[in-house]
N, C-alpha and C positions, 0 to 999 in steps of 0.2 A: 549416626549417619543423619545429615539434613535431610527431612521429608521431602518428598518430590510434590512440586506445585502443580496443581490440578485446579479445574474451575471451581472447585467448592472453597479455594483459596481467594476469588476474586472478592475484595471488600464490597461493601454495599456503596451501591452507585445513586442512591436516591439524592434527587437535586443537581443530578449532572447531565449536560447534554452531549451528545456524542455523534460525529456523523463518521459513517462508514462508505467509502466507496466500493463499487462492486459487492454490495450487500445483499443483493438477490440469490447468491449461489456460493457454494463452497466454502471458503475460509472466510468471506465476509458473512455469508449469511449466519454461520455458528458464532461469530464475532457479536452480531448483532442481536439473535438469539440468548445469548449467556448474558451478555451487557443488560437487556432487557429484563432478565429474569433477577438480576441484582437492583432492579429501580431505575435503571439510566432511562431519560428519554433519548431513543435512538432514532436518527435520521437515515434512513436507508436510501441510499443513492443508486439508482440503475440507470443504464441508458435505455432500456426496455420498461415502460411503464406496467405493462402487462404481467412482465416476471417480478419485478418489484411487487405489485399488487399481490402476487401468488405467494412470495415470500412472506409478506405481512400477514395473508390469511394463515400459513403455515404456523407462523409461529404464535398467532393469535389462538389457535387450536389448542395449543399446550399452555400457553399463558394469556389467559381473556384480559388481563389487567395490562399486559404491556403496552408502553406509551410509544408507538412507532409510528411515523409518518415517511412514505415514501416520496424521495426527491427525484427530480429528472435531472440528469446527468450524463452528458455525452462527452467524455474526455478526449474524443479524437476530433472535438471541435470547438476550439476555443471561444466562440460566440456563446456557445452553450454553458460553457465553464464560467464565463463571465455574467452570465445570466443567472447563473446558478446562485454563485457568490453573492450578487448583488440582493438577490431576494433574499438570502439567509441573512446578510449584513442587515437587511430592514426589518426582518420578522423576530429575531432571536436578539434576547438580551445577554446571553452568554454562549460560548461554545467550550467545553471543557477540553474535548479529545475530537482530533481531526486522524482518522485511520486511513491512511493511502493505500488503499488495498488492490483496488481493481488493476487489471493488467491482462494481457494477451500474450501469447507463447509460440513461438517459433513458426510463425503463419508466413504462407506466401506473400512476397513484397507486397504490401497495399500503403496506401497513403492516408494523411489526415485529410480534412477539411480544408487545411493551411498548406497541404503539400510536405508534410514531414513525413518520414518513414514513419509507419504505425505503431511498430512497437517501441521505437524512441520516442514518439510522438504521444503515444496513451500511458505507457508505463513510467515516463518521467516528464515530459514537458507539460502532458495535462495536468499531473498533480504539482508540477511545480508551480503552474498557473494559478490553480486552486488555492494551494498553500499562501500564496502571496496575496491574493484576494481577499482571503479571509484572515488574514494576519491581524488587521486592528482589531477584531473582536475576539481571537485569540489572545492576545497581549492584553486585552482589558478584562479576562477572565483571570482570577487567579489559579496559580499553579496548575494551569493547560499543559496540554502535551500534543505533540505531535509525532504520529508513527509511520514510519516509511517501511512498507513490507518489500524485503528484497528476496534474493534467493542464492543457493548454494552456487547457481549459474555465474552469480558474478565474480567466480575465481577462474574463470576462462574468459571473463570480459577484458576488452581494451577499448580505451574513448580513442577513436579513430577522427581525430576533431578535422581531419582533410576532407573527411566524408563520412559525417555523421549521419546522414540519411540514406546511404548505402547505394547510391545513384550508380557508383561506377562497378559496385561489387557487394552483391548481396547474398548473404549466409543466413538462413532461417535463424540458427541457434547462435551464431556469432552476435546479429543485431539483439535478439534476445539477452544475450549475457552481456553485453554493452549497456543495453538498458538497466539491468538489474545493478550493474557497477555504478552507473549514473544515479541510482536511488541510495546508494551509500555516499557517495561523493556529496550529493547534495545534502545528505543528513549532516556531514562533517562541516560543510560551510555554513549550512543554516545555523547548527549549534554554535558555532564559532561569533558568528554574529548576533546572535541572542546574547551569549555570554559578554561580548563587549559592550552591549548594551544594558546589560545586567538585569535583563528581562526573567520574570519568574516561569515564564515559557520554556519548556524544553523539548527536545526533538531526539527521539532515538529510532532505532531501527529492528526488523526482524525478520526472521525467515521459517517457513514452515516444513522444513525438511523436506522429504519427499511424500507429499498427501494426496490422496486419491480424490481427486476434483475433474470437472470437465475440462478444465485447462488443457489436460493432457490429449484430449481427443479433438480440440478444436482444429487443430493443423491436418490432421489426416482425414478428419472430416470435409476440410477446405481443398486438398489435394485429392481426395478420392482414393487414396492409398490404403489398400487393404491389408499390405502387410504392414506399415507404420500402425494401423489401428489395432492390428492383433499382438503387436510388439508392446505396444502402451499398454493395452490389456493384462499382457503376460508380467511386464513389468510392475503395475501397480499392484497384481494379486501378489508377487512374489515380494516387494520391495516396501510398499506404501504403507503409511498408517491412514487412519481415517482422517475426514476432511475436519470433524469436530478436533482431534489430537492435534493437526497440524495448525489449527487456529490458537492453542495456546501460548505460542511465543508471542504473538501479537497481543493476546491478551494480558500475558505476563507485564509487556511494555507499555499497555495502557493502564493497568492497574495495580502494578505492585510496587509498594512504597520504596522498594529496594532499589528503583530503577533513577538511573542518573543521566543527563544529557549526554549523547553520544554512543550510549550504551548499544551493542548487537546483541540480540536474543536469539537462540535457536535452541533445537533439541539437542539432548544430551547423550544420545545413543548413537550406535555404530556410523560413523562417518556423517553424523549429523544429519541423517536420514530419519530417525525415528525418536522418539522419548519424550522426556518432559522438559519444560524450557529452562535455561540458565544461560548465564552471560558468557559470551565467548568472543573471541578476536577475527575480524575476517580478515580476508587476504591482504597484505601490504598494499596493494595498489588502491586500496578502499582508503587508505590515510594520506593519501598524496595530495598534500594541502596545494600544491601549485595547479596541479590537474582539476583539484574543488573548485578554487578561484574560477579558471578559466571556465570549466562548465558553467559556473554560475553567470559569468557574465556573458558567454552565449546563450544562455537560457531566457536571460533577460532581453538579449535583442531579439531572440526569435518568437517570445511569447509577447513582448511589449509589458510584462509583468514587473513594475520597478523597484518593490519592495521597499517604499520611501521610508519606512519606520528603520530599516536595516542598511541602508546606504553607507557608503565607505566614507 
């Protein structure tokens, strides 16, 4: 039997630079912490500088030698995304790993600074713009990787291209599922373009299963629904694995030498909700090349991020 992959299997990361969005809590926090323990220089991107600084302090308490820097990034504002990327391009001589981890889940309808539905805007468009803006330095870094964090919820997703921002009919979980399907379609099309240019950079994706993080409590906190809060706490207690365990699939996608472009990594346990990371197959809609190309072109139009080095 093949041994289960754990954080102990993360190879030495000395000399590598990693950017993790949403690194201040949950999956992102443990991704930052464990990669820093392996010697990586970690850029912890956070919308809140206060929460980012607290996360850095927490990691340094257990690992005083960690190379950690907090980066200001608000994925709900493309101006913030562009400013962040421009600063990083100016400051860095390499970027080995980009982990597009941050996200919002099943919140009441809100809009980003540019007027996008917030779940689609943050979970997909913000990361699409960030990845494109950082692509020059990623392509210049040997064997770099991009990891997009999706969700089991992609299985319920449908790309509603006639109403991507849910202006006519909004479903909290429907919008979330659409954004998580978009993460996988983005991975598919980006990897296709990287391969067509024979780039050494690869793009993979991962999902955490059901991991106990603050993400599940964001929506009931905003709606004030005590019933939903109790339900989420109950389901977390019954079904969820820890946030650290939930971070393992994306860490595998980041660090395992077995990963190839286009791979999808998730837990190996019951219904994919718990367990150790392994390669799996997403729902067939995630491999729809026509939908992936259409999403790419729409995303270019909405974000004005042209991906010049990967143009058709």
